[in-house]
N, C-alpha and C positions, 0 to 999 in steps of 0.2 A: 522624468526619466529615472529609472532605477539603476544606480551604479553599484556594482558588486565589488567589494574589497577583498573577498576571499571566502573560503569555507574550510572547516576542519572536519575530520572524521574521528569518531570515538568508539571505544568499546566500554561496556559496563559489566561489572561482575554482578550478575542477576541474583546471586545469593546474598548480597549485601542489602542493608536497608538504605533509605534515602540519604541519611547522614554519613554513612560509612562506605558509600559506593567508591569504587576505584576507577579512575579515568586515565586512559593513555591517549594522547592526541598525536596526530600525524598531519603535518601541513601538506596540503595538496599542492604540488609544485607545477603540475601541468598535465597533459593528456597524451596518451600514446596514439599516434596517428599512423595509419598504414597507407602507403601509396597504392594507386591502381594496380601497379605491377605486383606488389606484395599481396594485394587482395586476390588477384587472379591466381597466384600461387597457392593461397590458402584454399580457395574453392576447389582446386584440382585434387585435393585430398579427400573430397566428399563425393564419391561416385554415385550418380543418381540411381544406378541399378541396385546398389546396396541399401539406399535409403529412399525408397519410392514415396512419392507424395500421394496422399489420398484426400480427396475433397469430401468434407463432412457435412457441409451446409450449402443451401442454395438461396438465391435472392427471391424477391426483390429487397428484402430487409438485409441489414448489415450484421455480420457475426464476427466475433473475435473473443479472446479470452482475457488477457491481462498480462501481468508481468511474469517473467521466467521463473521467479522464485516461489510461485504458488503451486500447490498440488492440483493439477487439472484433471488427472486420470485417477480413478479409484484404485485401491490395491489389487483388485481382481483383473484390471485392464479392460473391463467391459464398458464402463461409463465414462464419458468425457463431458466436462462442464463447459458452458459457453454463455456469452452475452449476445443479446439481440436487440437492435433498435431500428426505428424507421430510418429510411435513407435521408440523411441530411449532412451538410458539411459546414458545421460551425460548432462553437463550444456549447455544451449543454446548459440549458437554463433550469431553474428550479422545477418547472413543471414538466420537463422532458423525462419520460419514463424509459427505463431499461428493463427488459425481460430476462430473467435468469433461467437458463434451461439446461437440460440433460440430454446428451446424445447417446443412444444405445447402439454400440458397434455390432451387436449380435442380431439386432432386428432392423436391418436395412437403414442404419443410421437414423433411427427414429428420434425426432426432436420432441421432448416433453417439457413444457413450461413448468417452472417451480414457483415462481413469484415475480414481483415487480419491485423496482426501487427508483427513487429520484436522487439517490446519493451515489453519483458515479462521474467518471471522467474518461476521456479517450485513452489516456496514458495507462491507467491501471484498473480500468473498469470500476467495479464496486468491491474490490478485494475478495472476489469470489474464490473459494478453494474448499477442498475436502479437509475435514478435521484429521490431523495426522493419525494414521493407523485405522481409521474408520472407513468402512465401505457403505455406511448408511447415512452419515451426517455431513452436511456441507454448511458453510457459513458465508454470509455476505453482509455488506453494509447497506443501511436503508435510512429512511427519514420518517419519523412518526411525530405528528403534531409539531412540526417545525424543528425537531431535535434529531441529531444523528444518533443512530443506534446500530446494532448488529443483530442479524437473525440467524439462528441455527435451525436448519430444516432437515427433517428425517425423510429420506426418499422412499422408505418402505411404509411408514405409518402416515406419511404426509402431514405430520404434526410439526409445529414450530414453537420455538422459544425466542423471546425478544430480550436481548441484553441492553442495559441502559447506555452503553457507549459503543462507538464503532471501533473496529480493529484495523491495524495495519499489517501486523505479522503475528504468527503463532509460535508457541514453544513446541519443540519436536515431540513432546509427550502429549500434546493436545490439551493440557490443563489450563494454560493461560493464553490470553491475547495481549498484545501491546499496541497502544494507539496514541494518536496525537490530535491536535485541533485541526480538522480538515478544512474549516473555514479560513483559518490563518494560513494554512498551506496554499489554498487557492489564491489568496491575495498576493502572496509573494512568489508563487510558482504556478501560474494559471495552467490548468490542464491536469495537475496532479491532485488537487483537492476537489472540493465539491462546491457548487454554486450556492451562494447565500444572498440574502437581501441586504446585509450589512456591507456597505462599500467604504466605510471609514477606515483610516489608517490604524492598524492595531497598535497596542502598546509595544514599546521596544523589547522588553524582556519581563513579562509578567511572572509573578510568583505562584499564581494559582493554576497554571496550566503548563504543559510540557509533555513528557513521556509518562504514560500511566500503564499499569498492569491490571488486567481484569480477569477474574476467575470465571472460566467459561461455564461452570456449573452453577455457582451461586450468583454471579453477576456483581459481586463485590469488587471494588477497584481501589487502587491507591496510586498517588502520584509518586514516581520514583526519581524523576529528574525534571526540574522546572527550567524555564527559560532564564529565570533570574540566576539559577545555579550556573548555567552555561556562560552567562554574561560576565560572571566574576572570575572565570578561569584565566590563568595567565596564557598569553599567546606569544609566539616567537617575535612577532612584529609590533607588540605593544597591546595595550588594553583595547577591548572592543565593548566595553561596558555601556557605551552610548549608542551602540549600533542596534539595528532591528534584527532579532534572532528568529530563525525558524528551523524546522527539523524535517528531514525527508529520508527515505530509503532505510527504514528499520529492518534489521535482519538478525535473527537469533542463530547462534552457532549450533552444529549438530549435537553437541554435548548438553545444550540447554542452559549453560551457566554464564554465557556472555552474549552481548549484543553489540552490533555495530550500527552506526547511523551517520548521516551527514548533517552538519550544522553550518549552513551559510549565514553570514552576518552582513547584509548589505547596509549601506547608508542611503537614505532617501533624499534626493535632491530634485529640484524642479529645473527644467531647462526647456 
């Protein structure tokens, strides 16, 4: 059984290099819970007549997009991105394929497949999204010869570029992507990472992996914060250097100079 001792949230000055990064930590003390009465009051502020629902896809396959922080609609408001899979109700395995598609709102909600991927999960899909500011290029994560990569697809020319690493989030100017080890994320937080053949317990806080930045044009990447760096940080409740560290929910601020993320640090125990 996995026992969680806590997790911290951080922000990084993205203009700094790895040695000079500035981190501010905030201990997560709890969660805000709304009662059913409070929830009913919240929904009353959203009249259906002002926000009508429009069905964009049909069965028998399943369709969805992903997380709220990704760009699903292009700048013109015409094209909507979506994921499509066969109907099944279990965690995806390595061989399960997801189809990335485009919905044209001006042509009877026409669904056009763009490509396939086996690097995906129910929570966040394959990180499918438009490149910021672009009405032609989209990006998603995939798997090539057993390695996780990201693909930039041009919907006009139908051409593709393969980058050597997957992405989690993008900078607002569309120049950089930021990513993590999705196999490690899947081990510690099943459903958020991607299925792998490796079922062994990962290292507690390796030095050679963590958050990396990748240039979306050249494909060059650099590690900007390792798990070992995180493990060495002082914590309000004492050292967590011997805990198992992982990272989730990367997000770059609108100015493009800072990033926030979650750093859970569970201890593994058998029971």
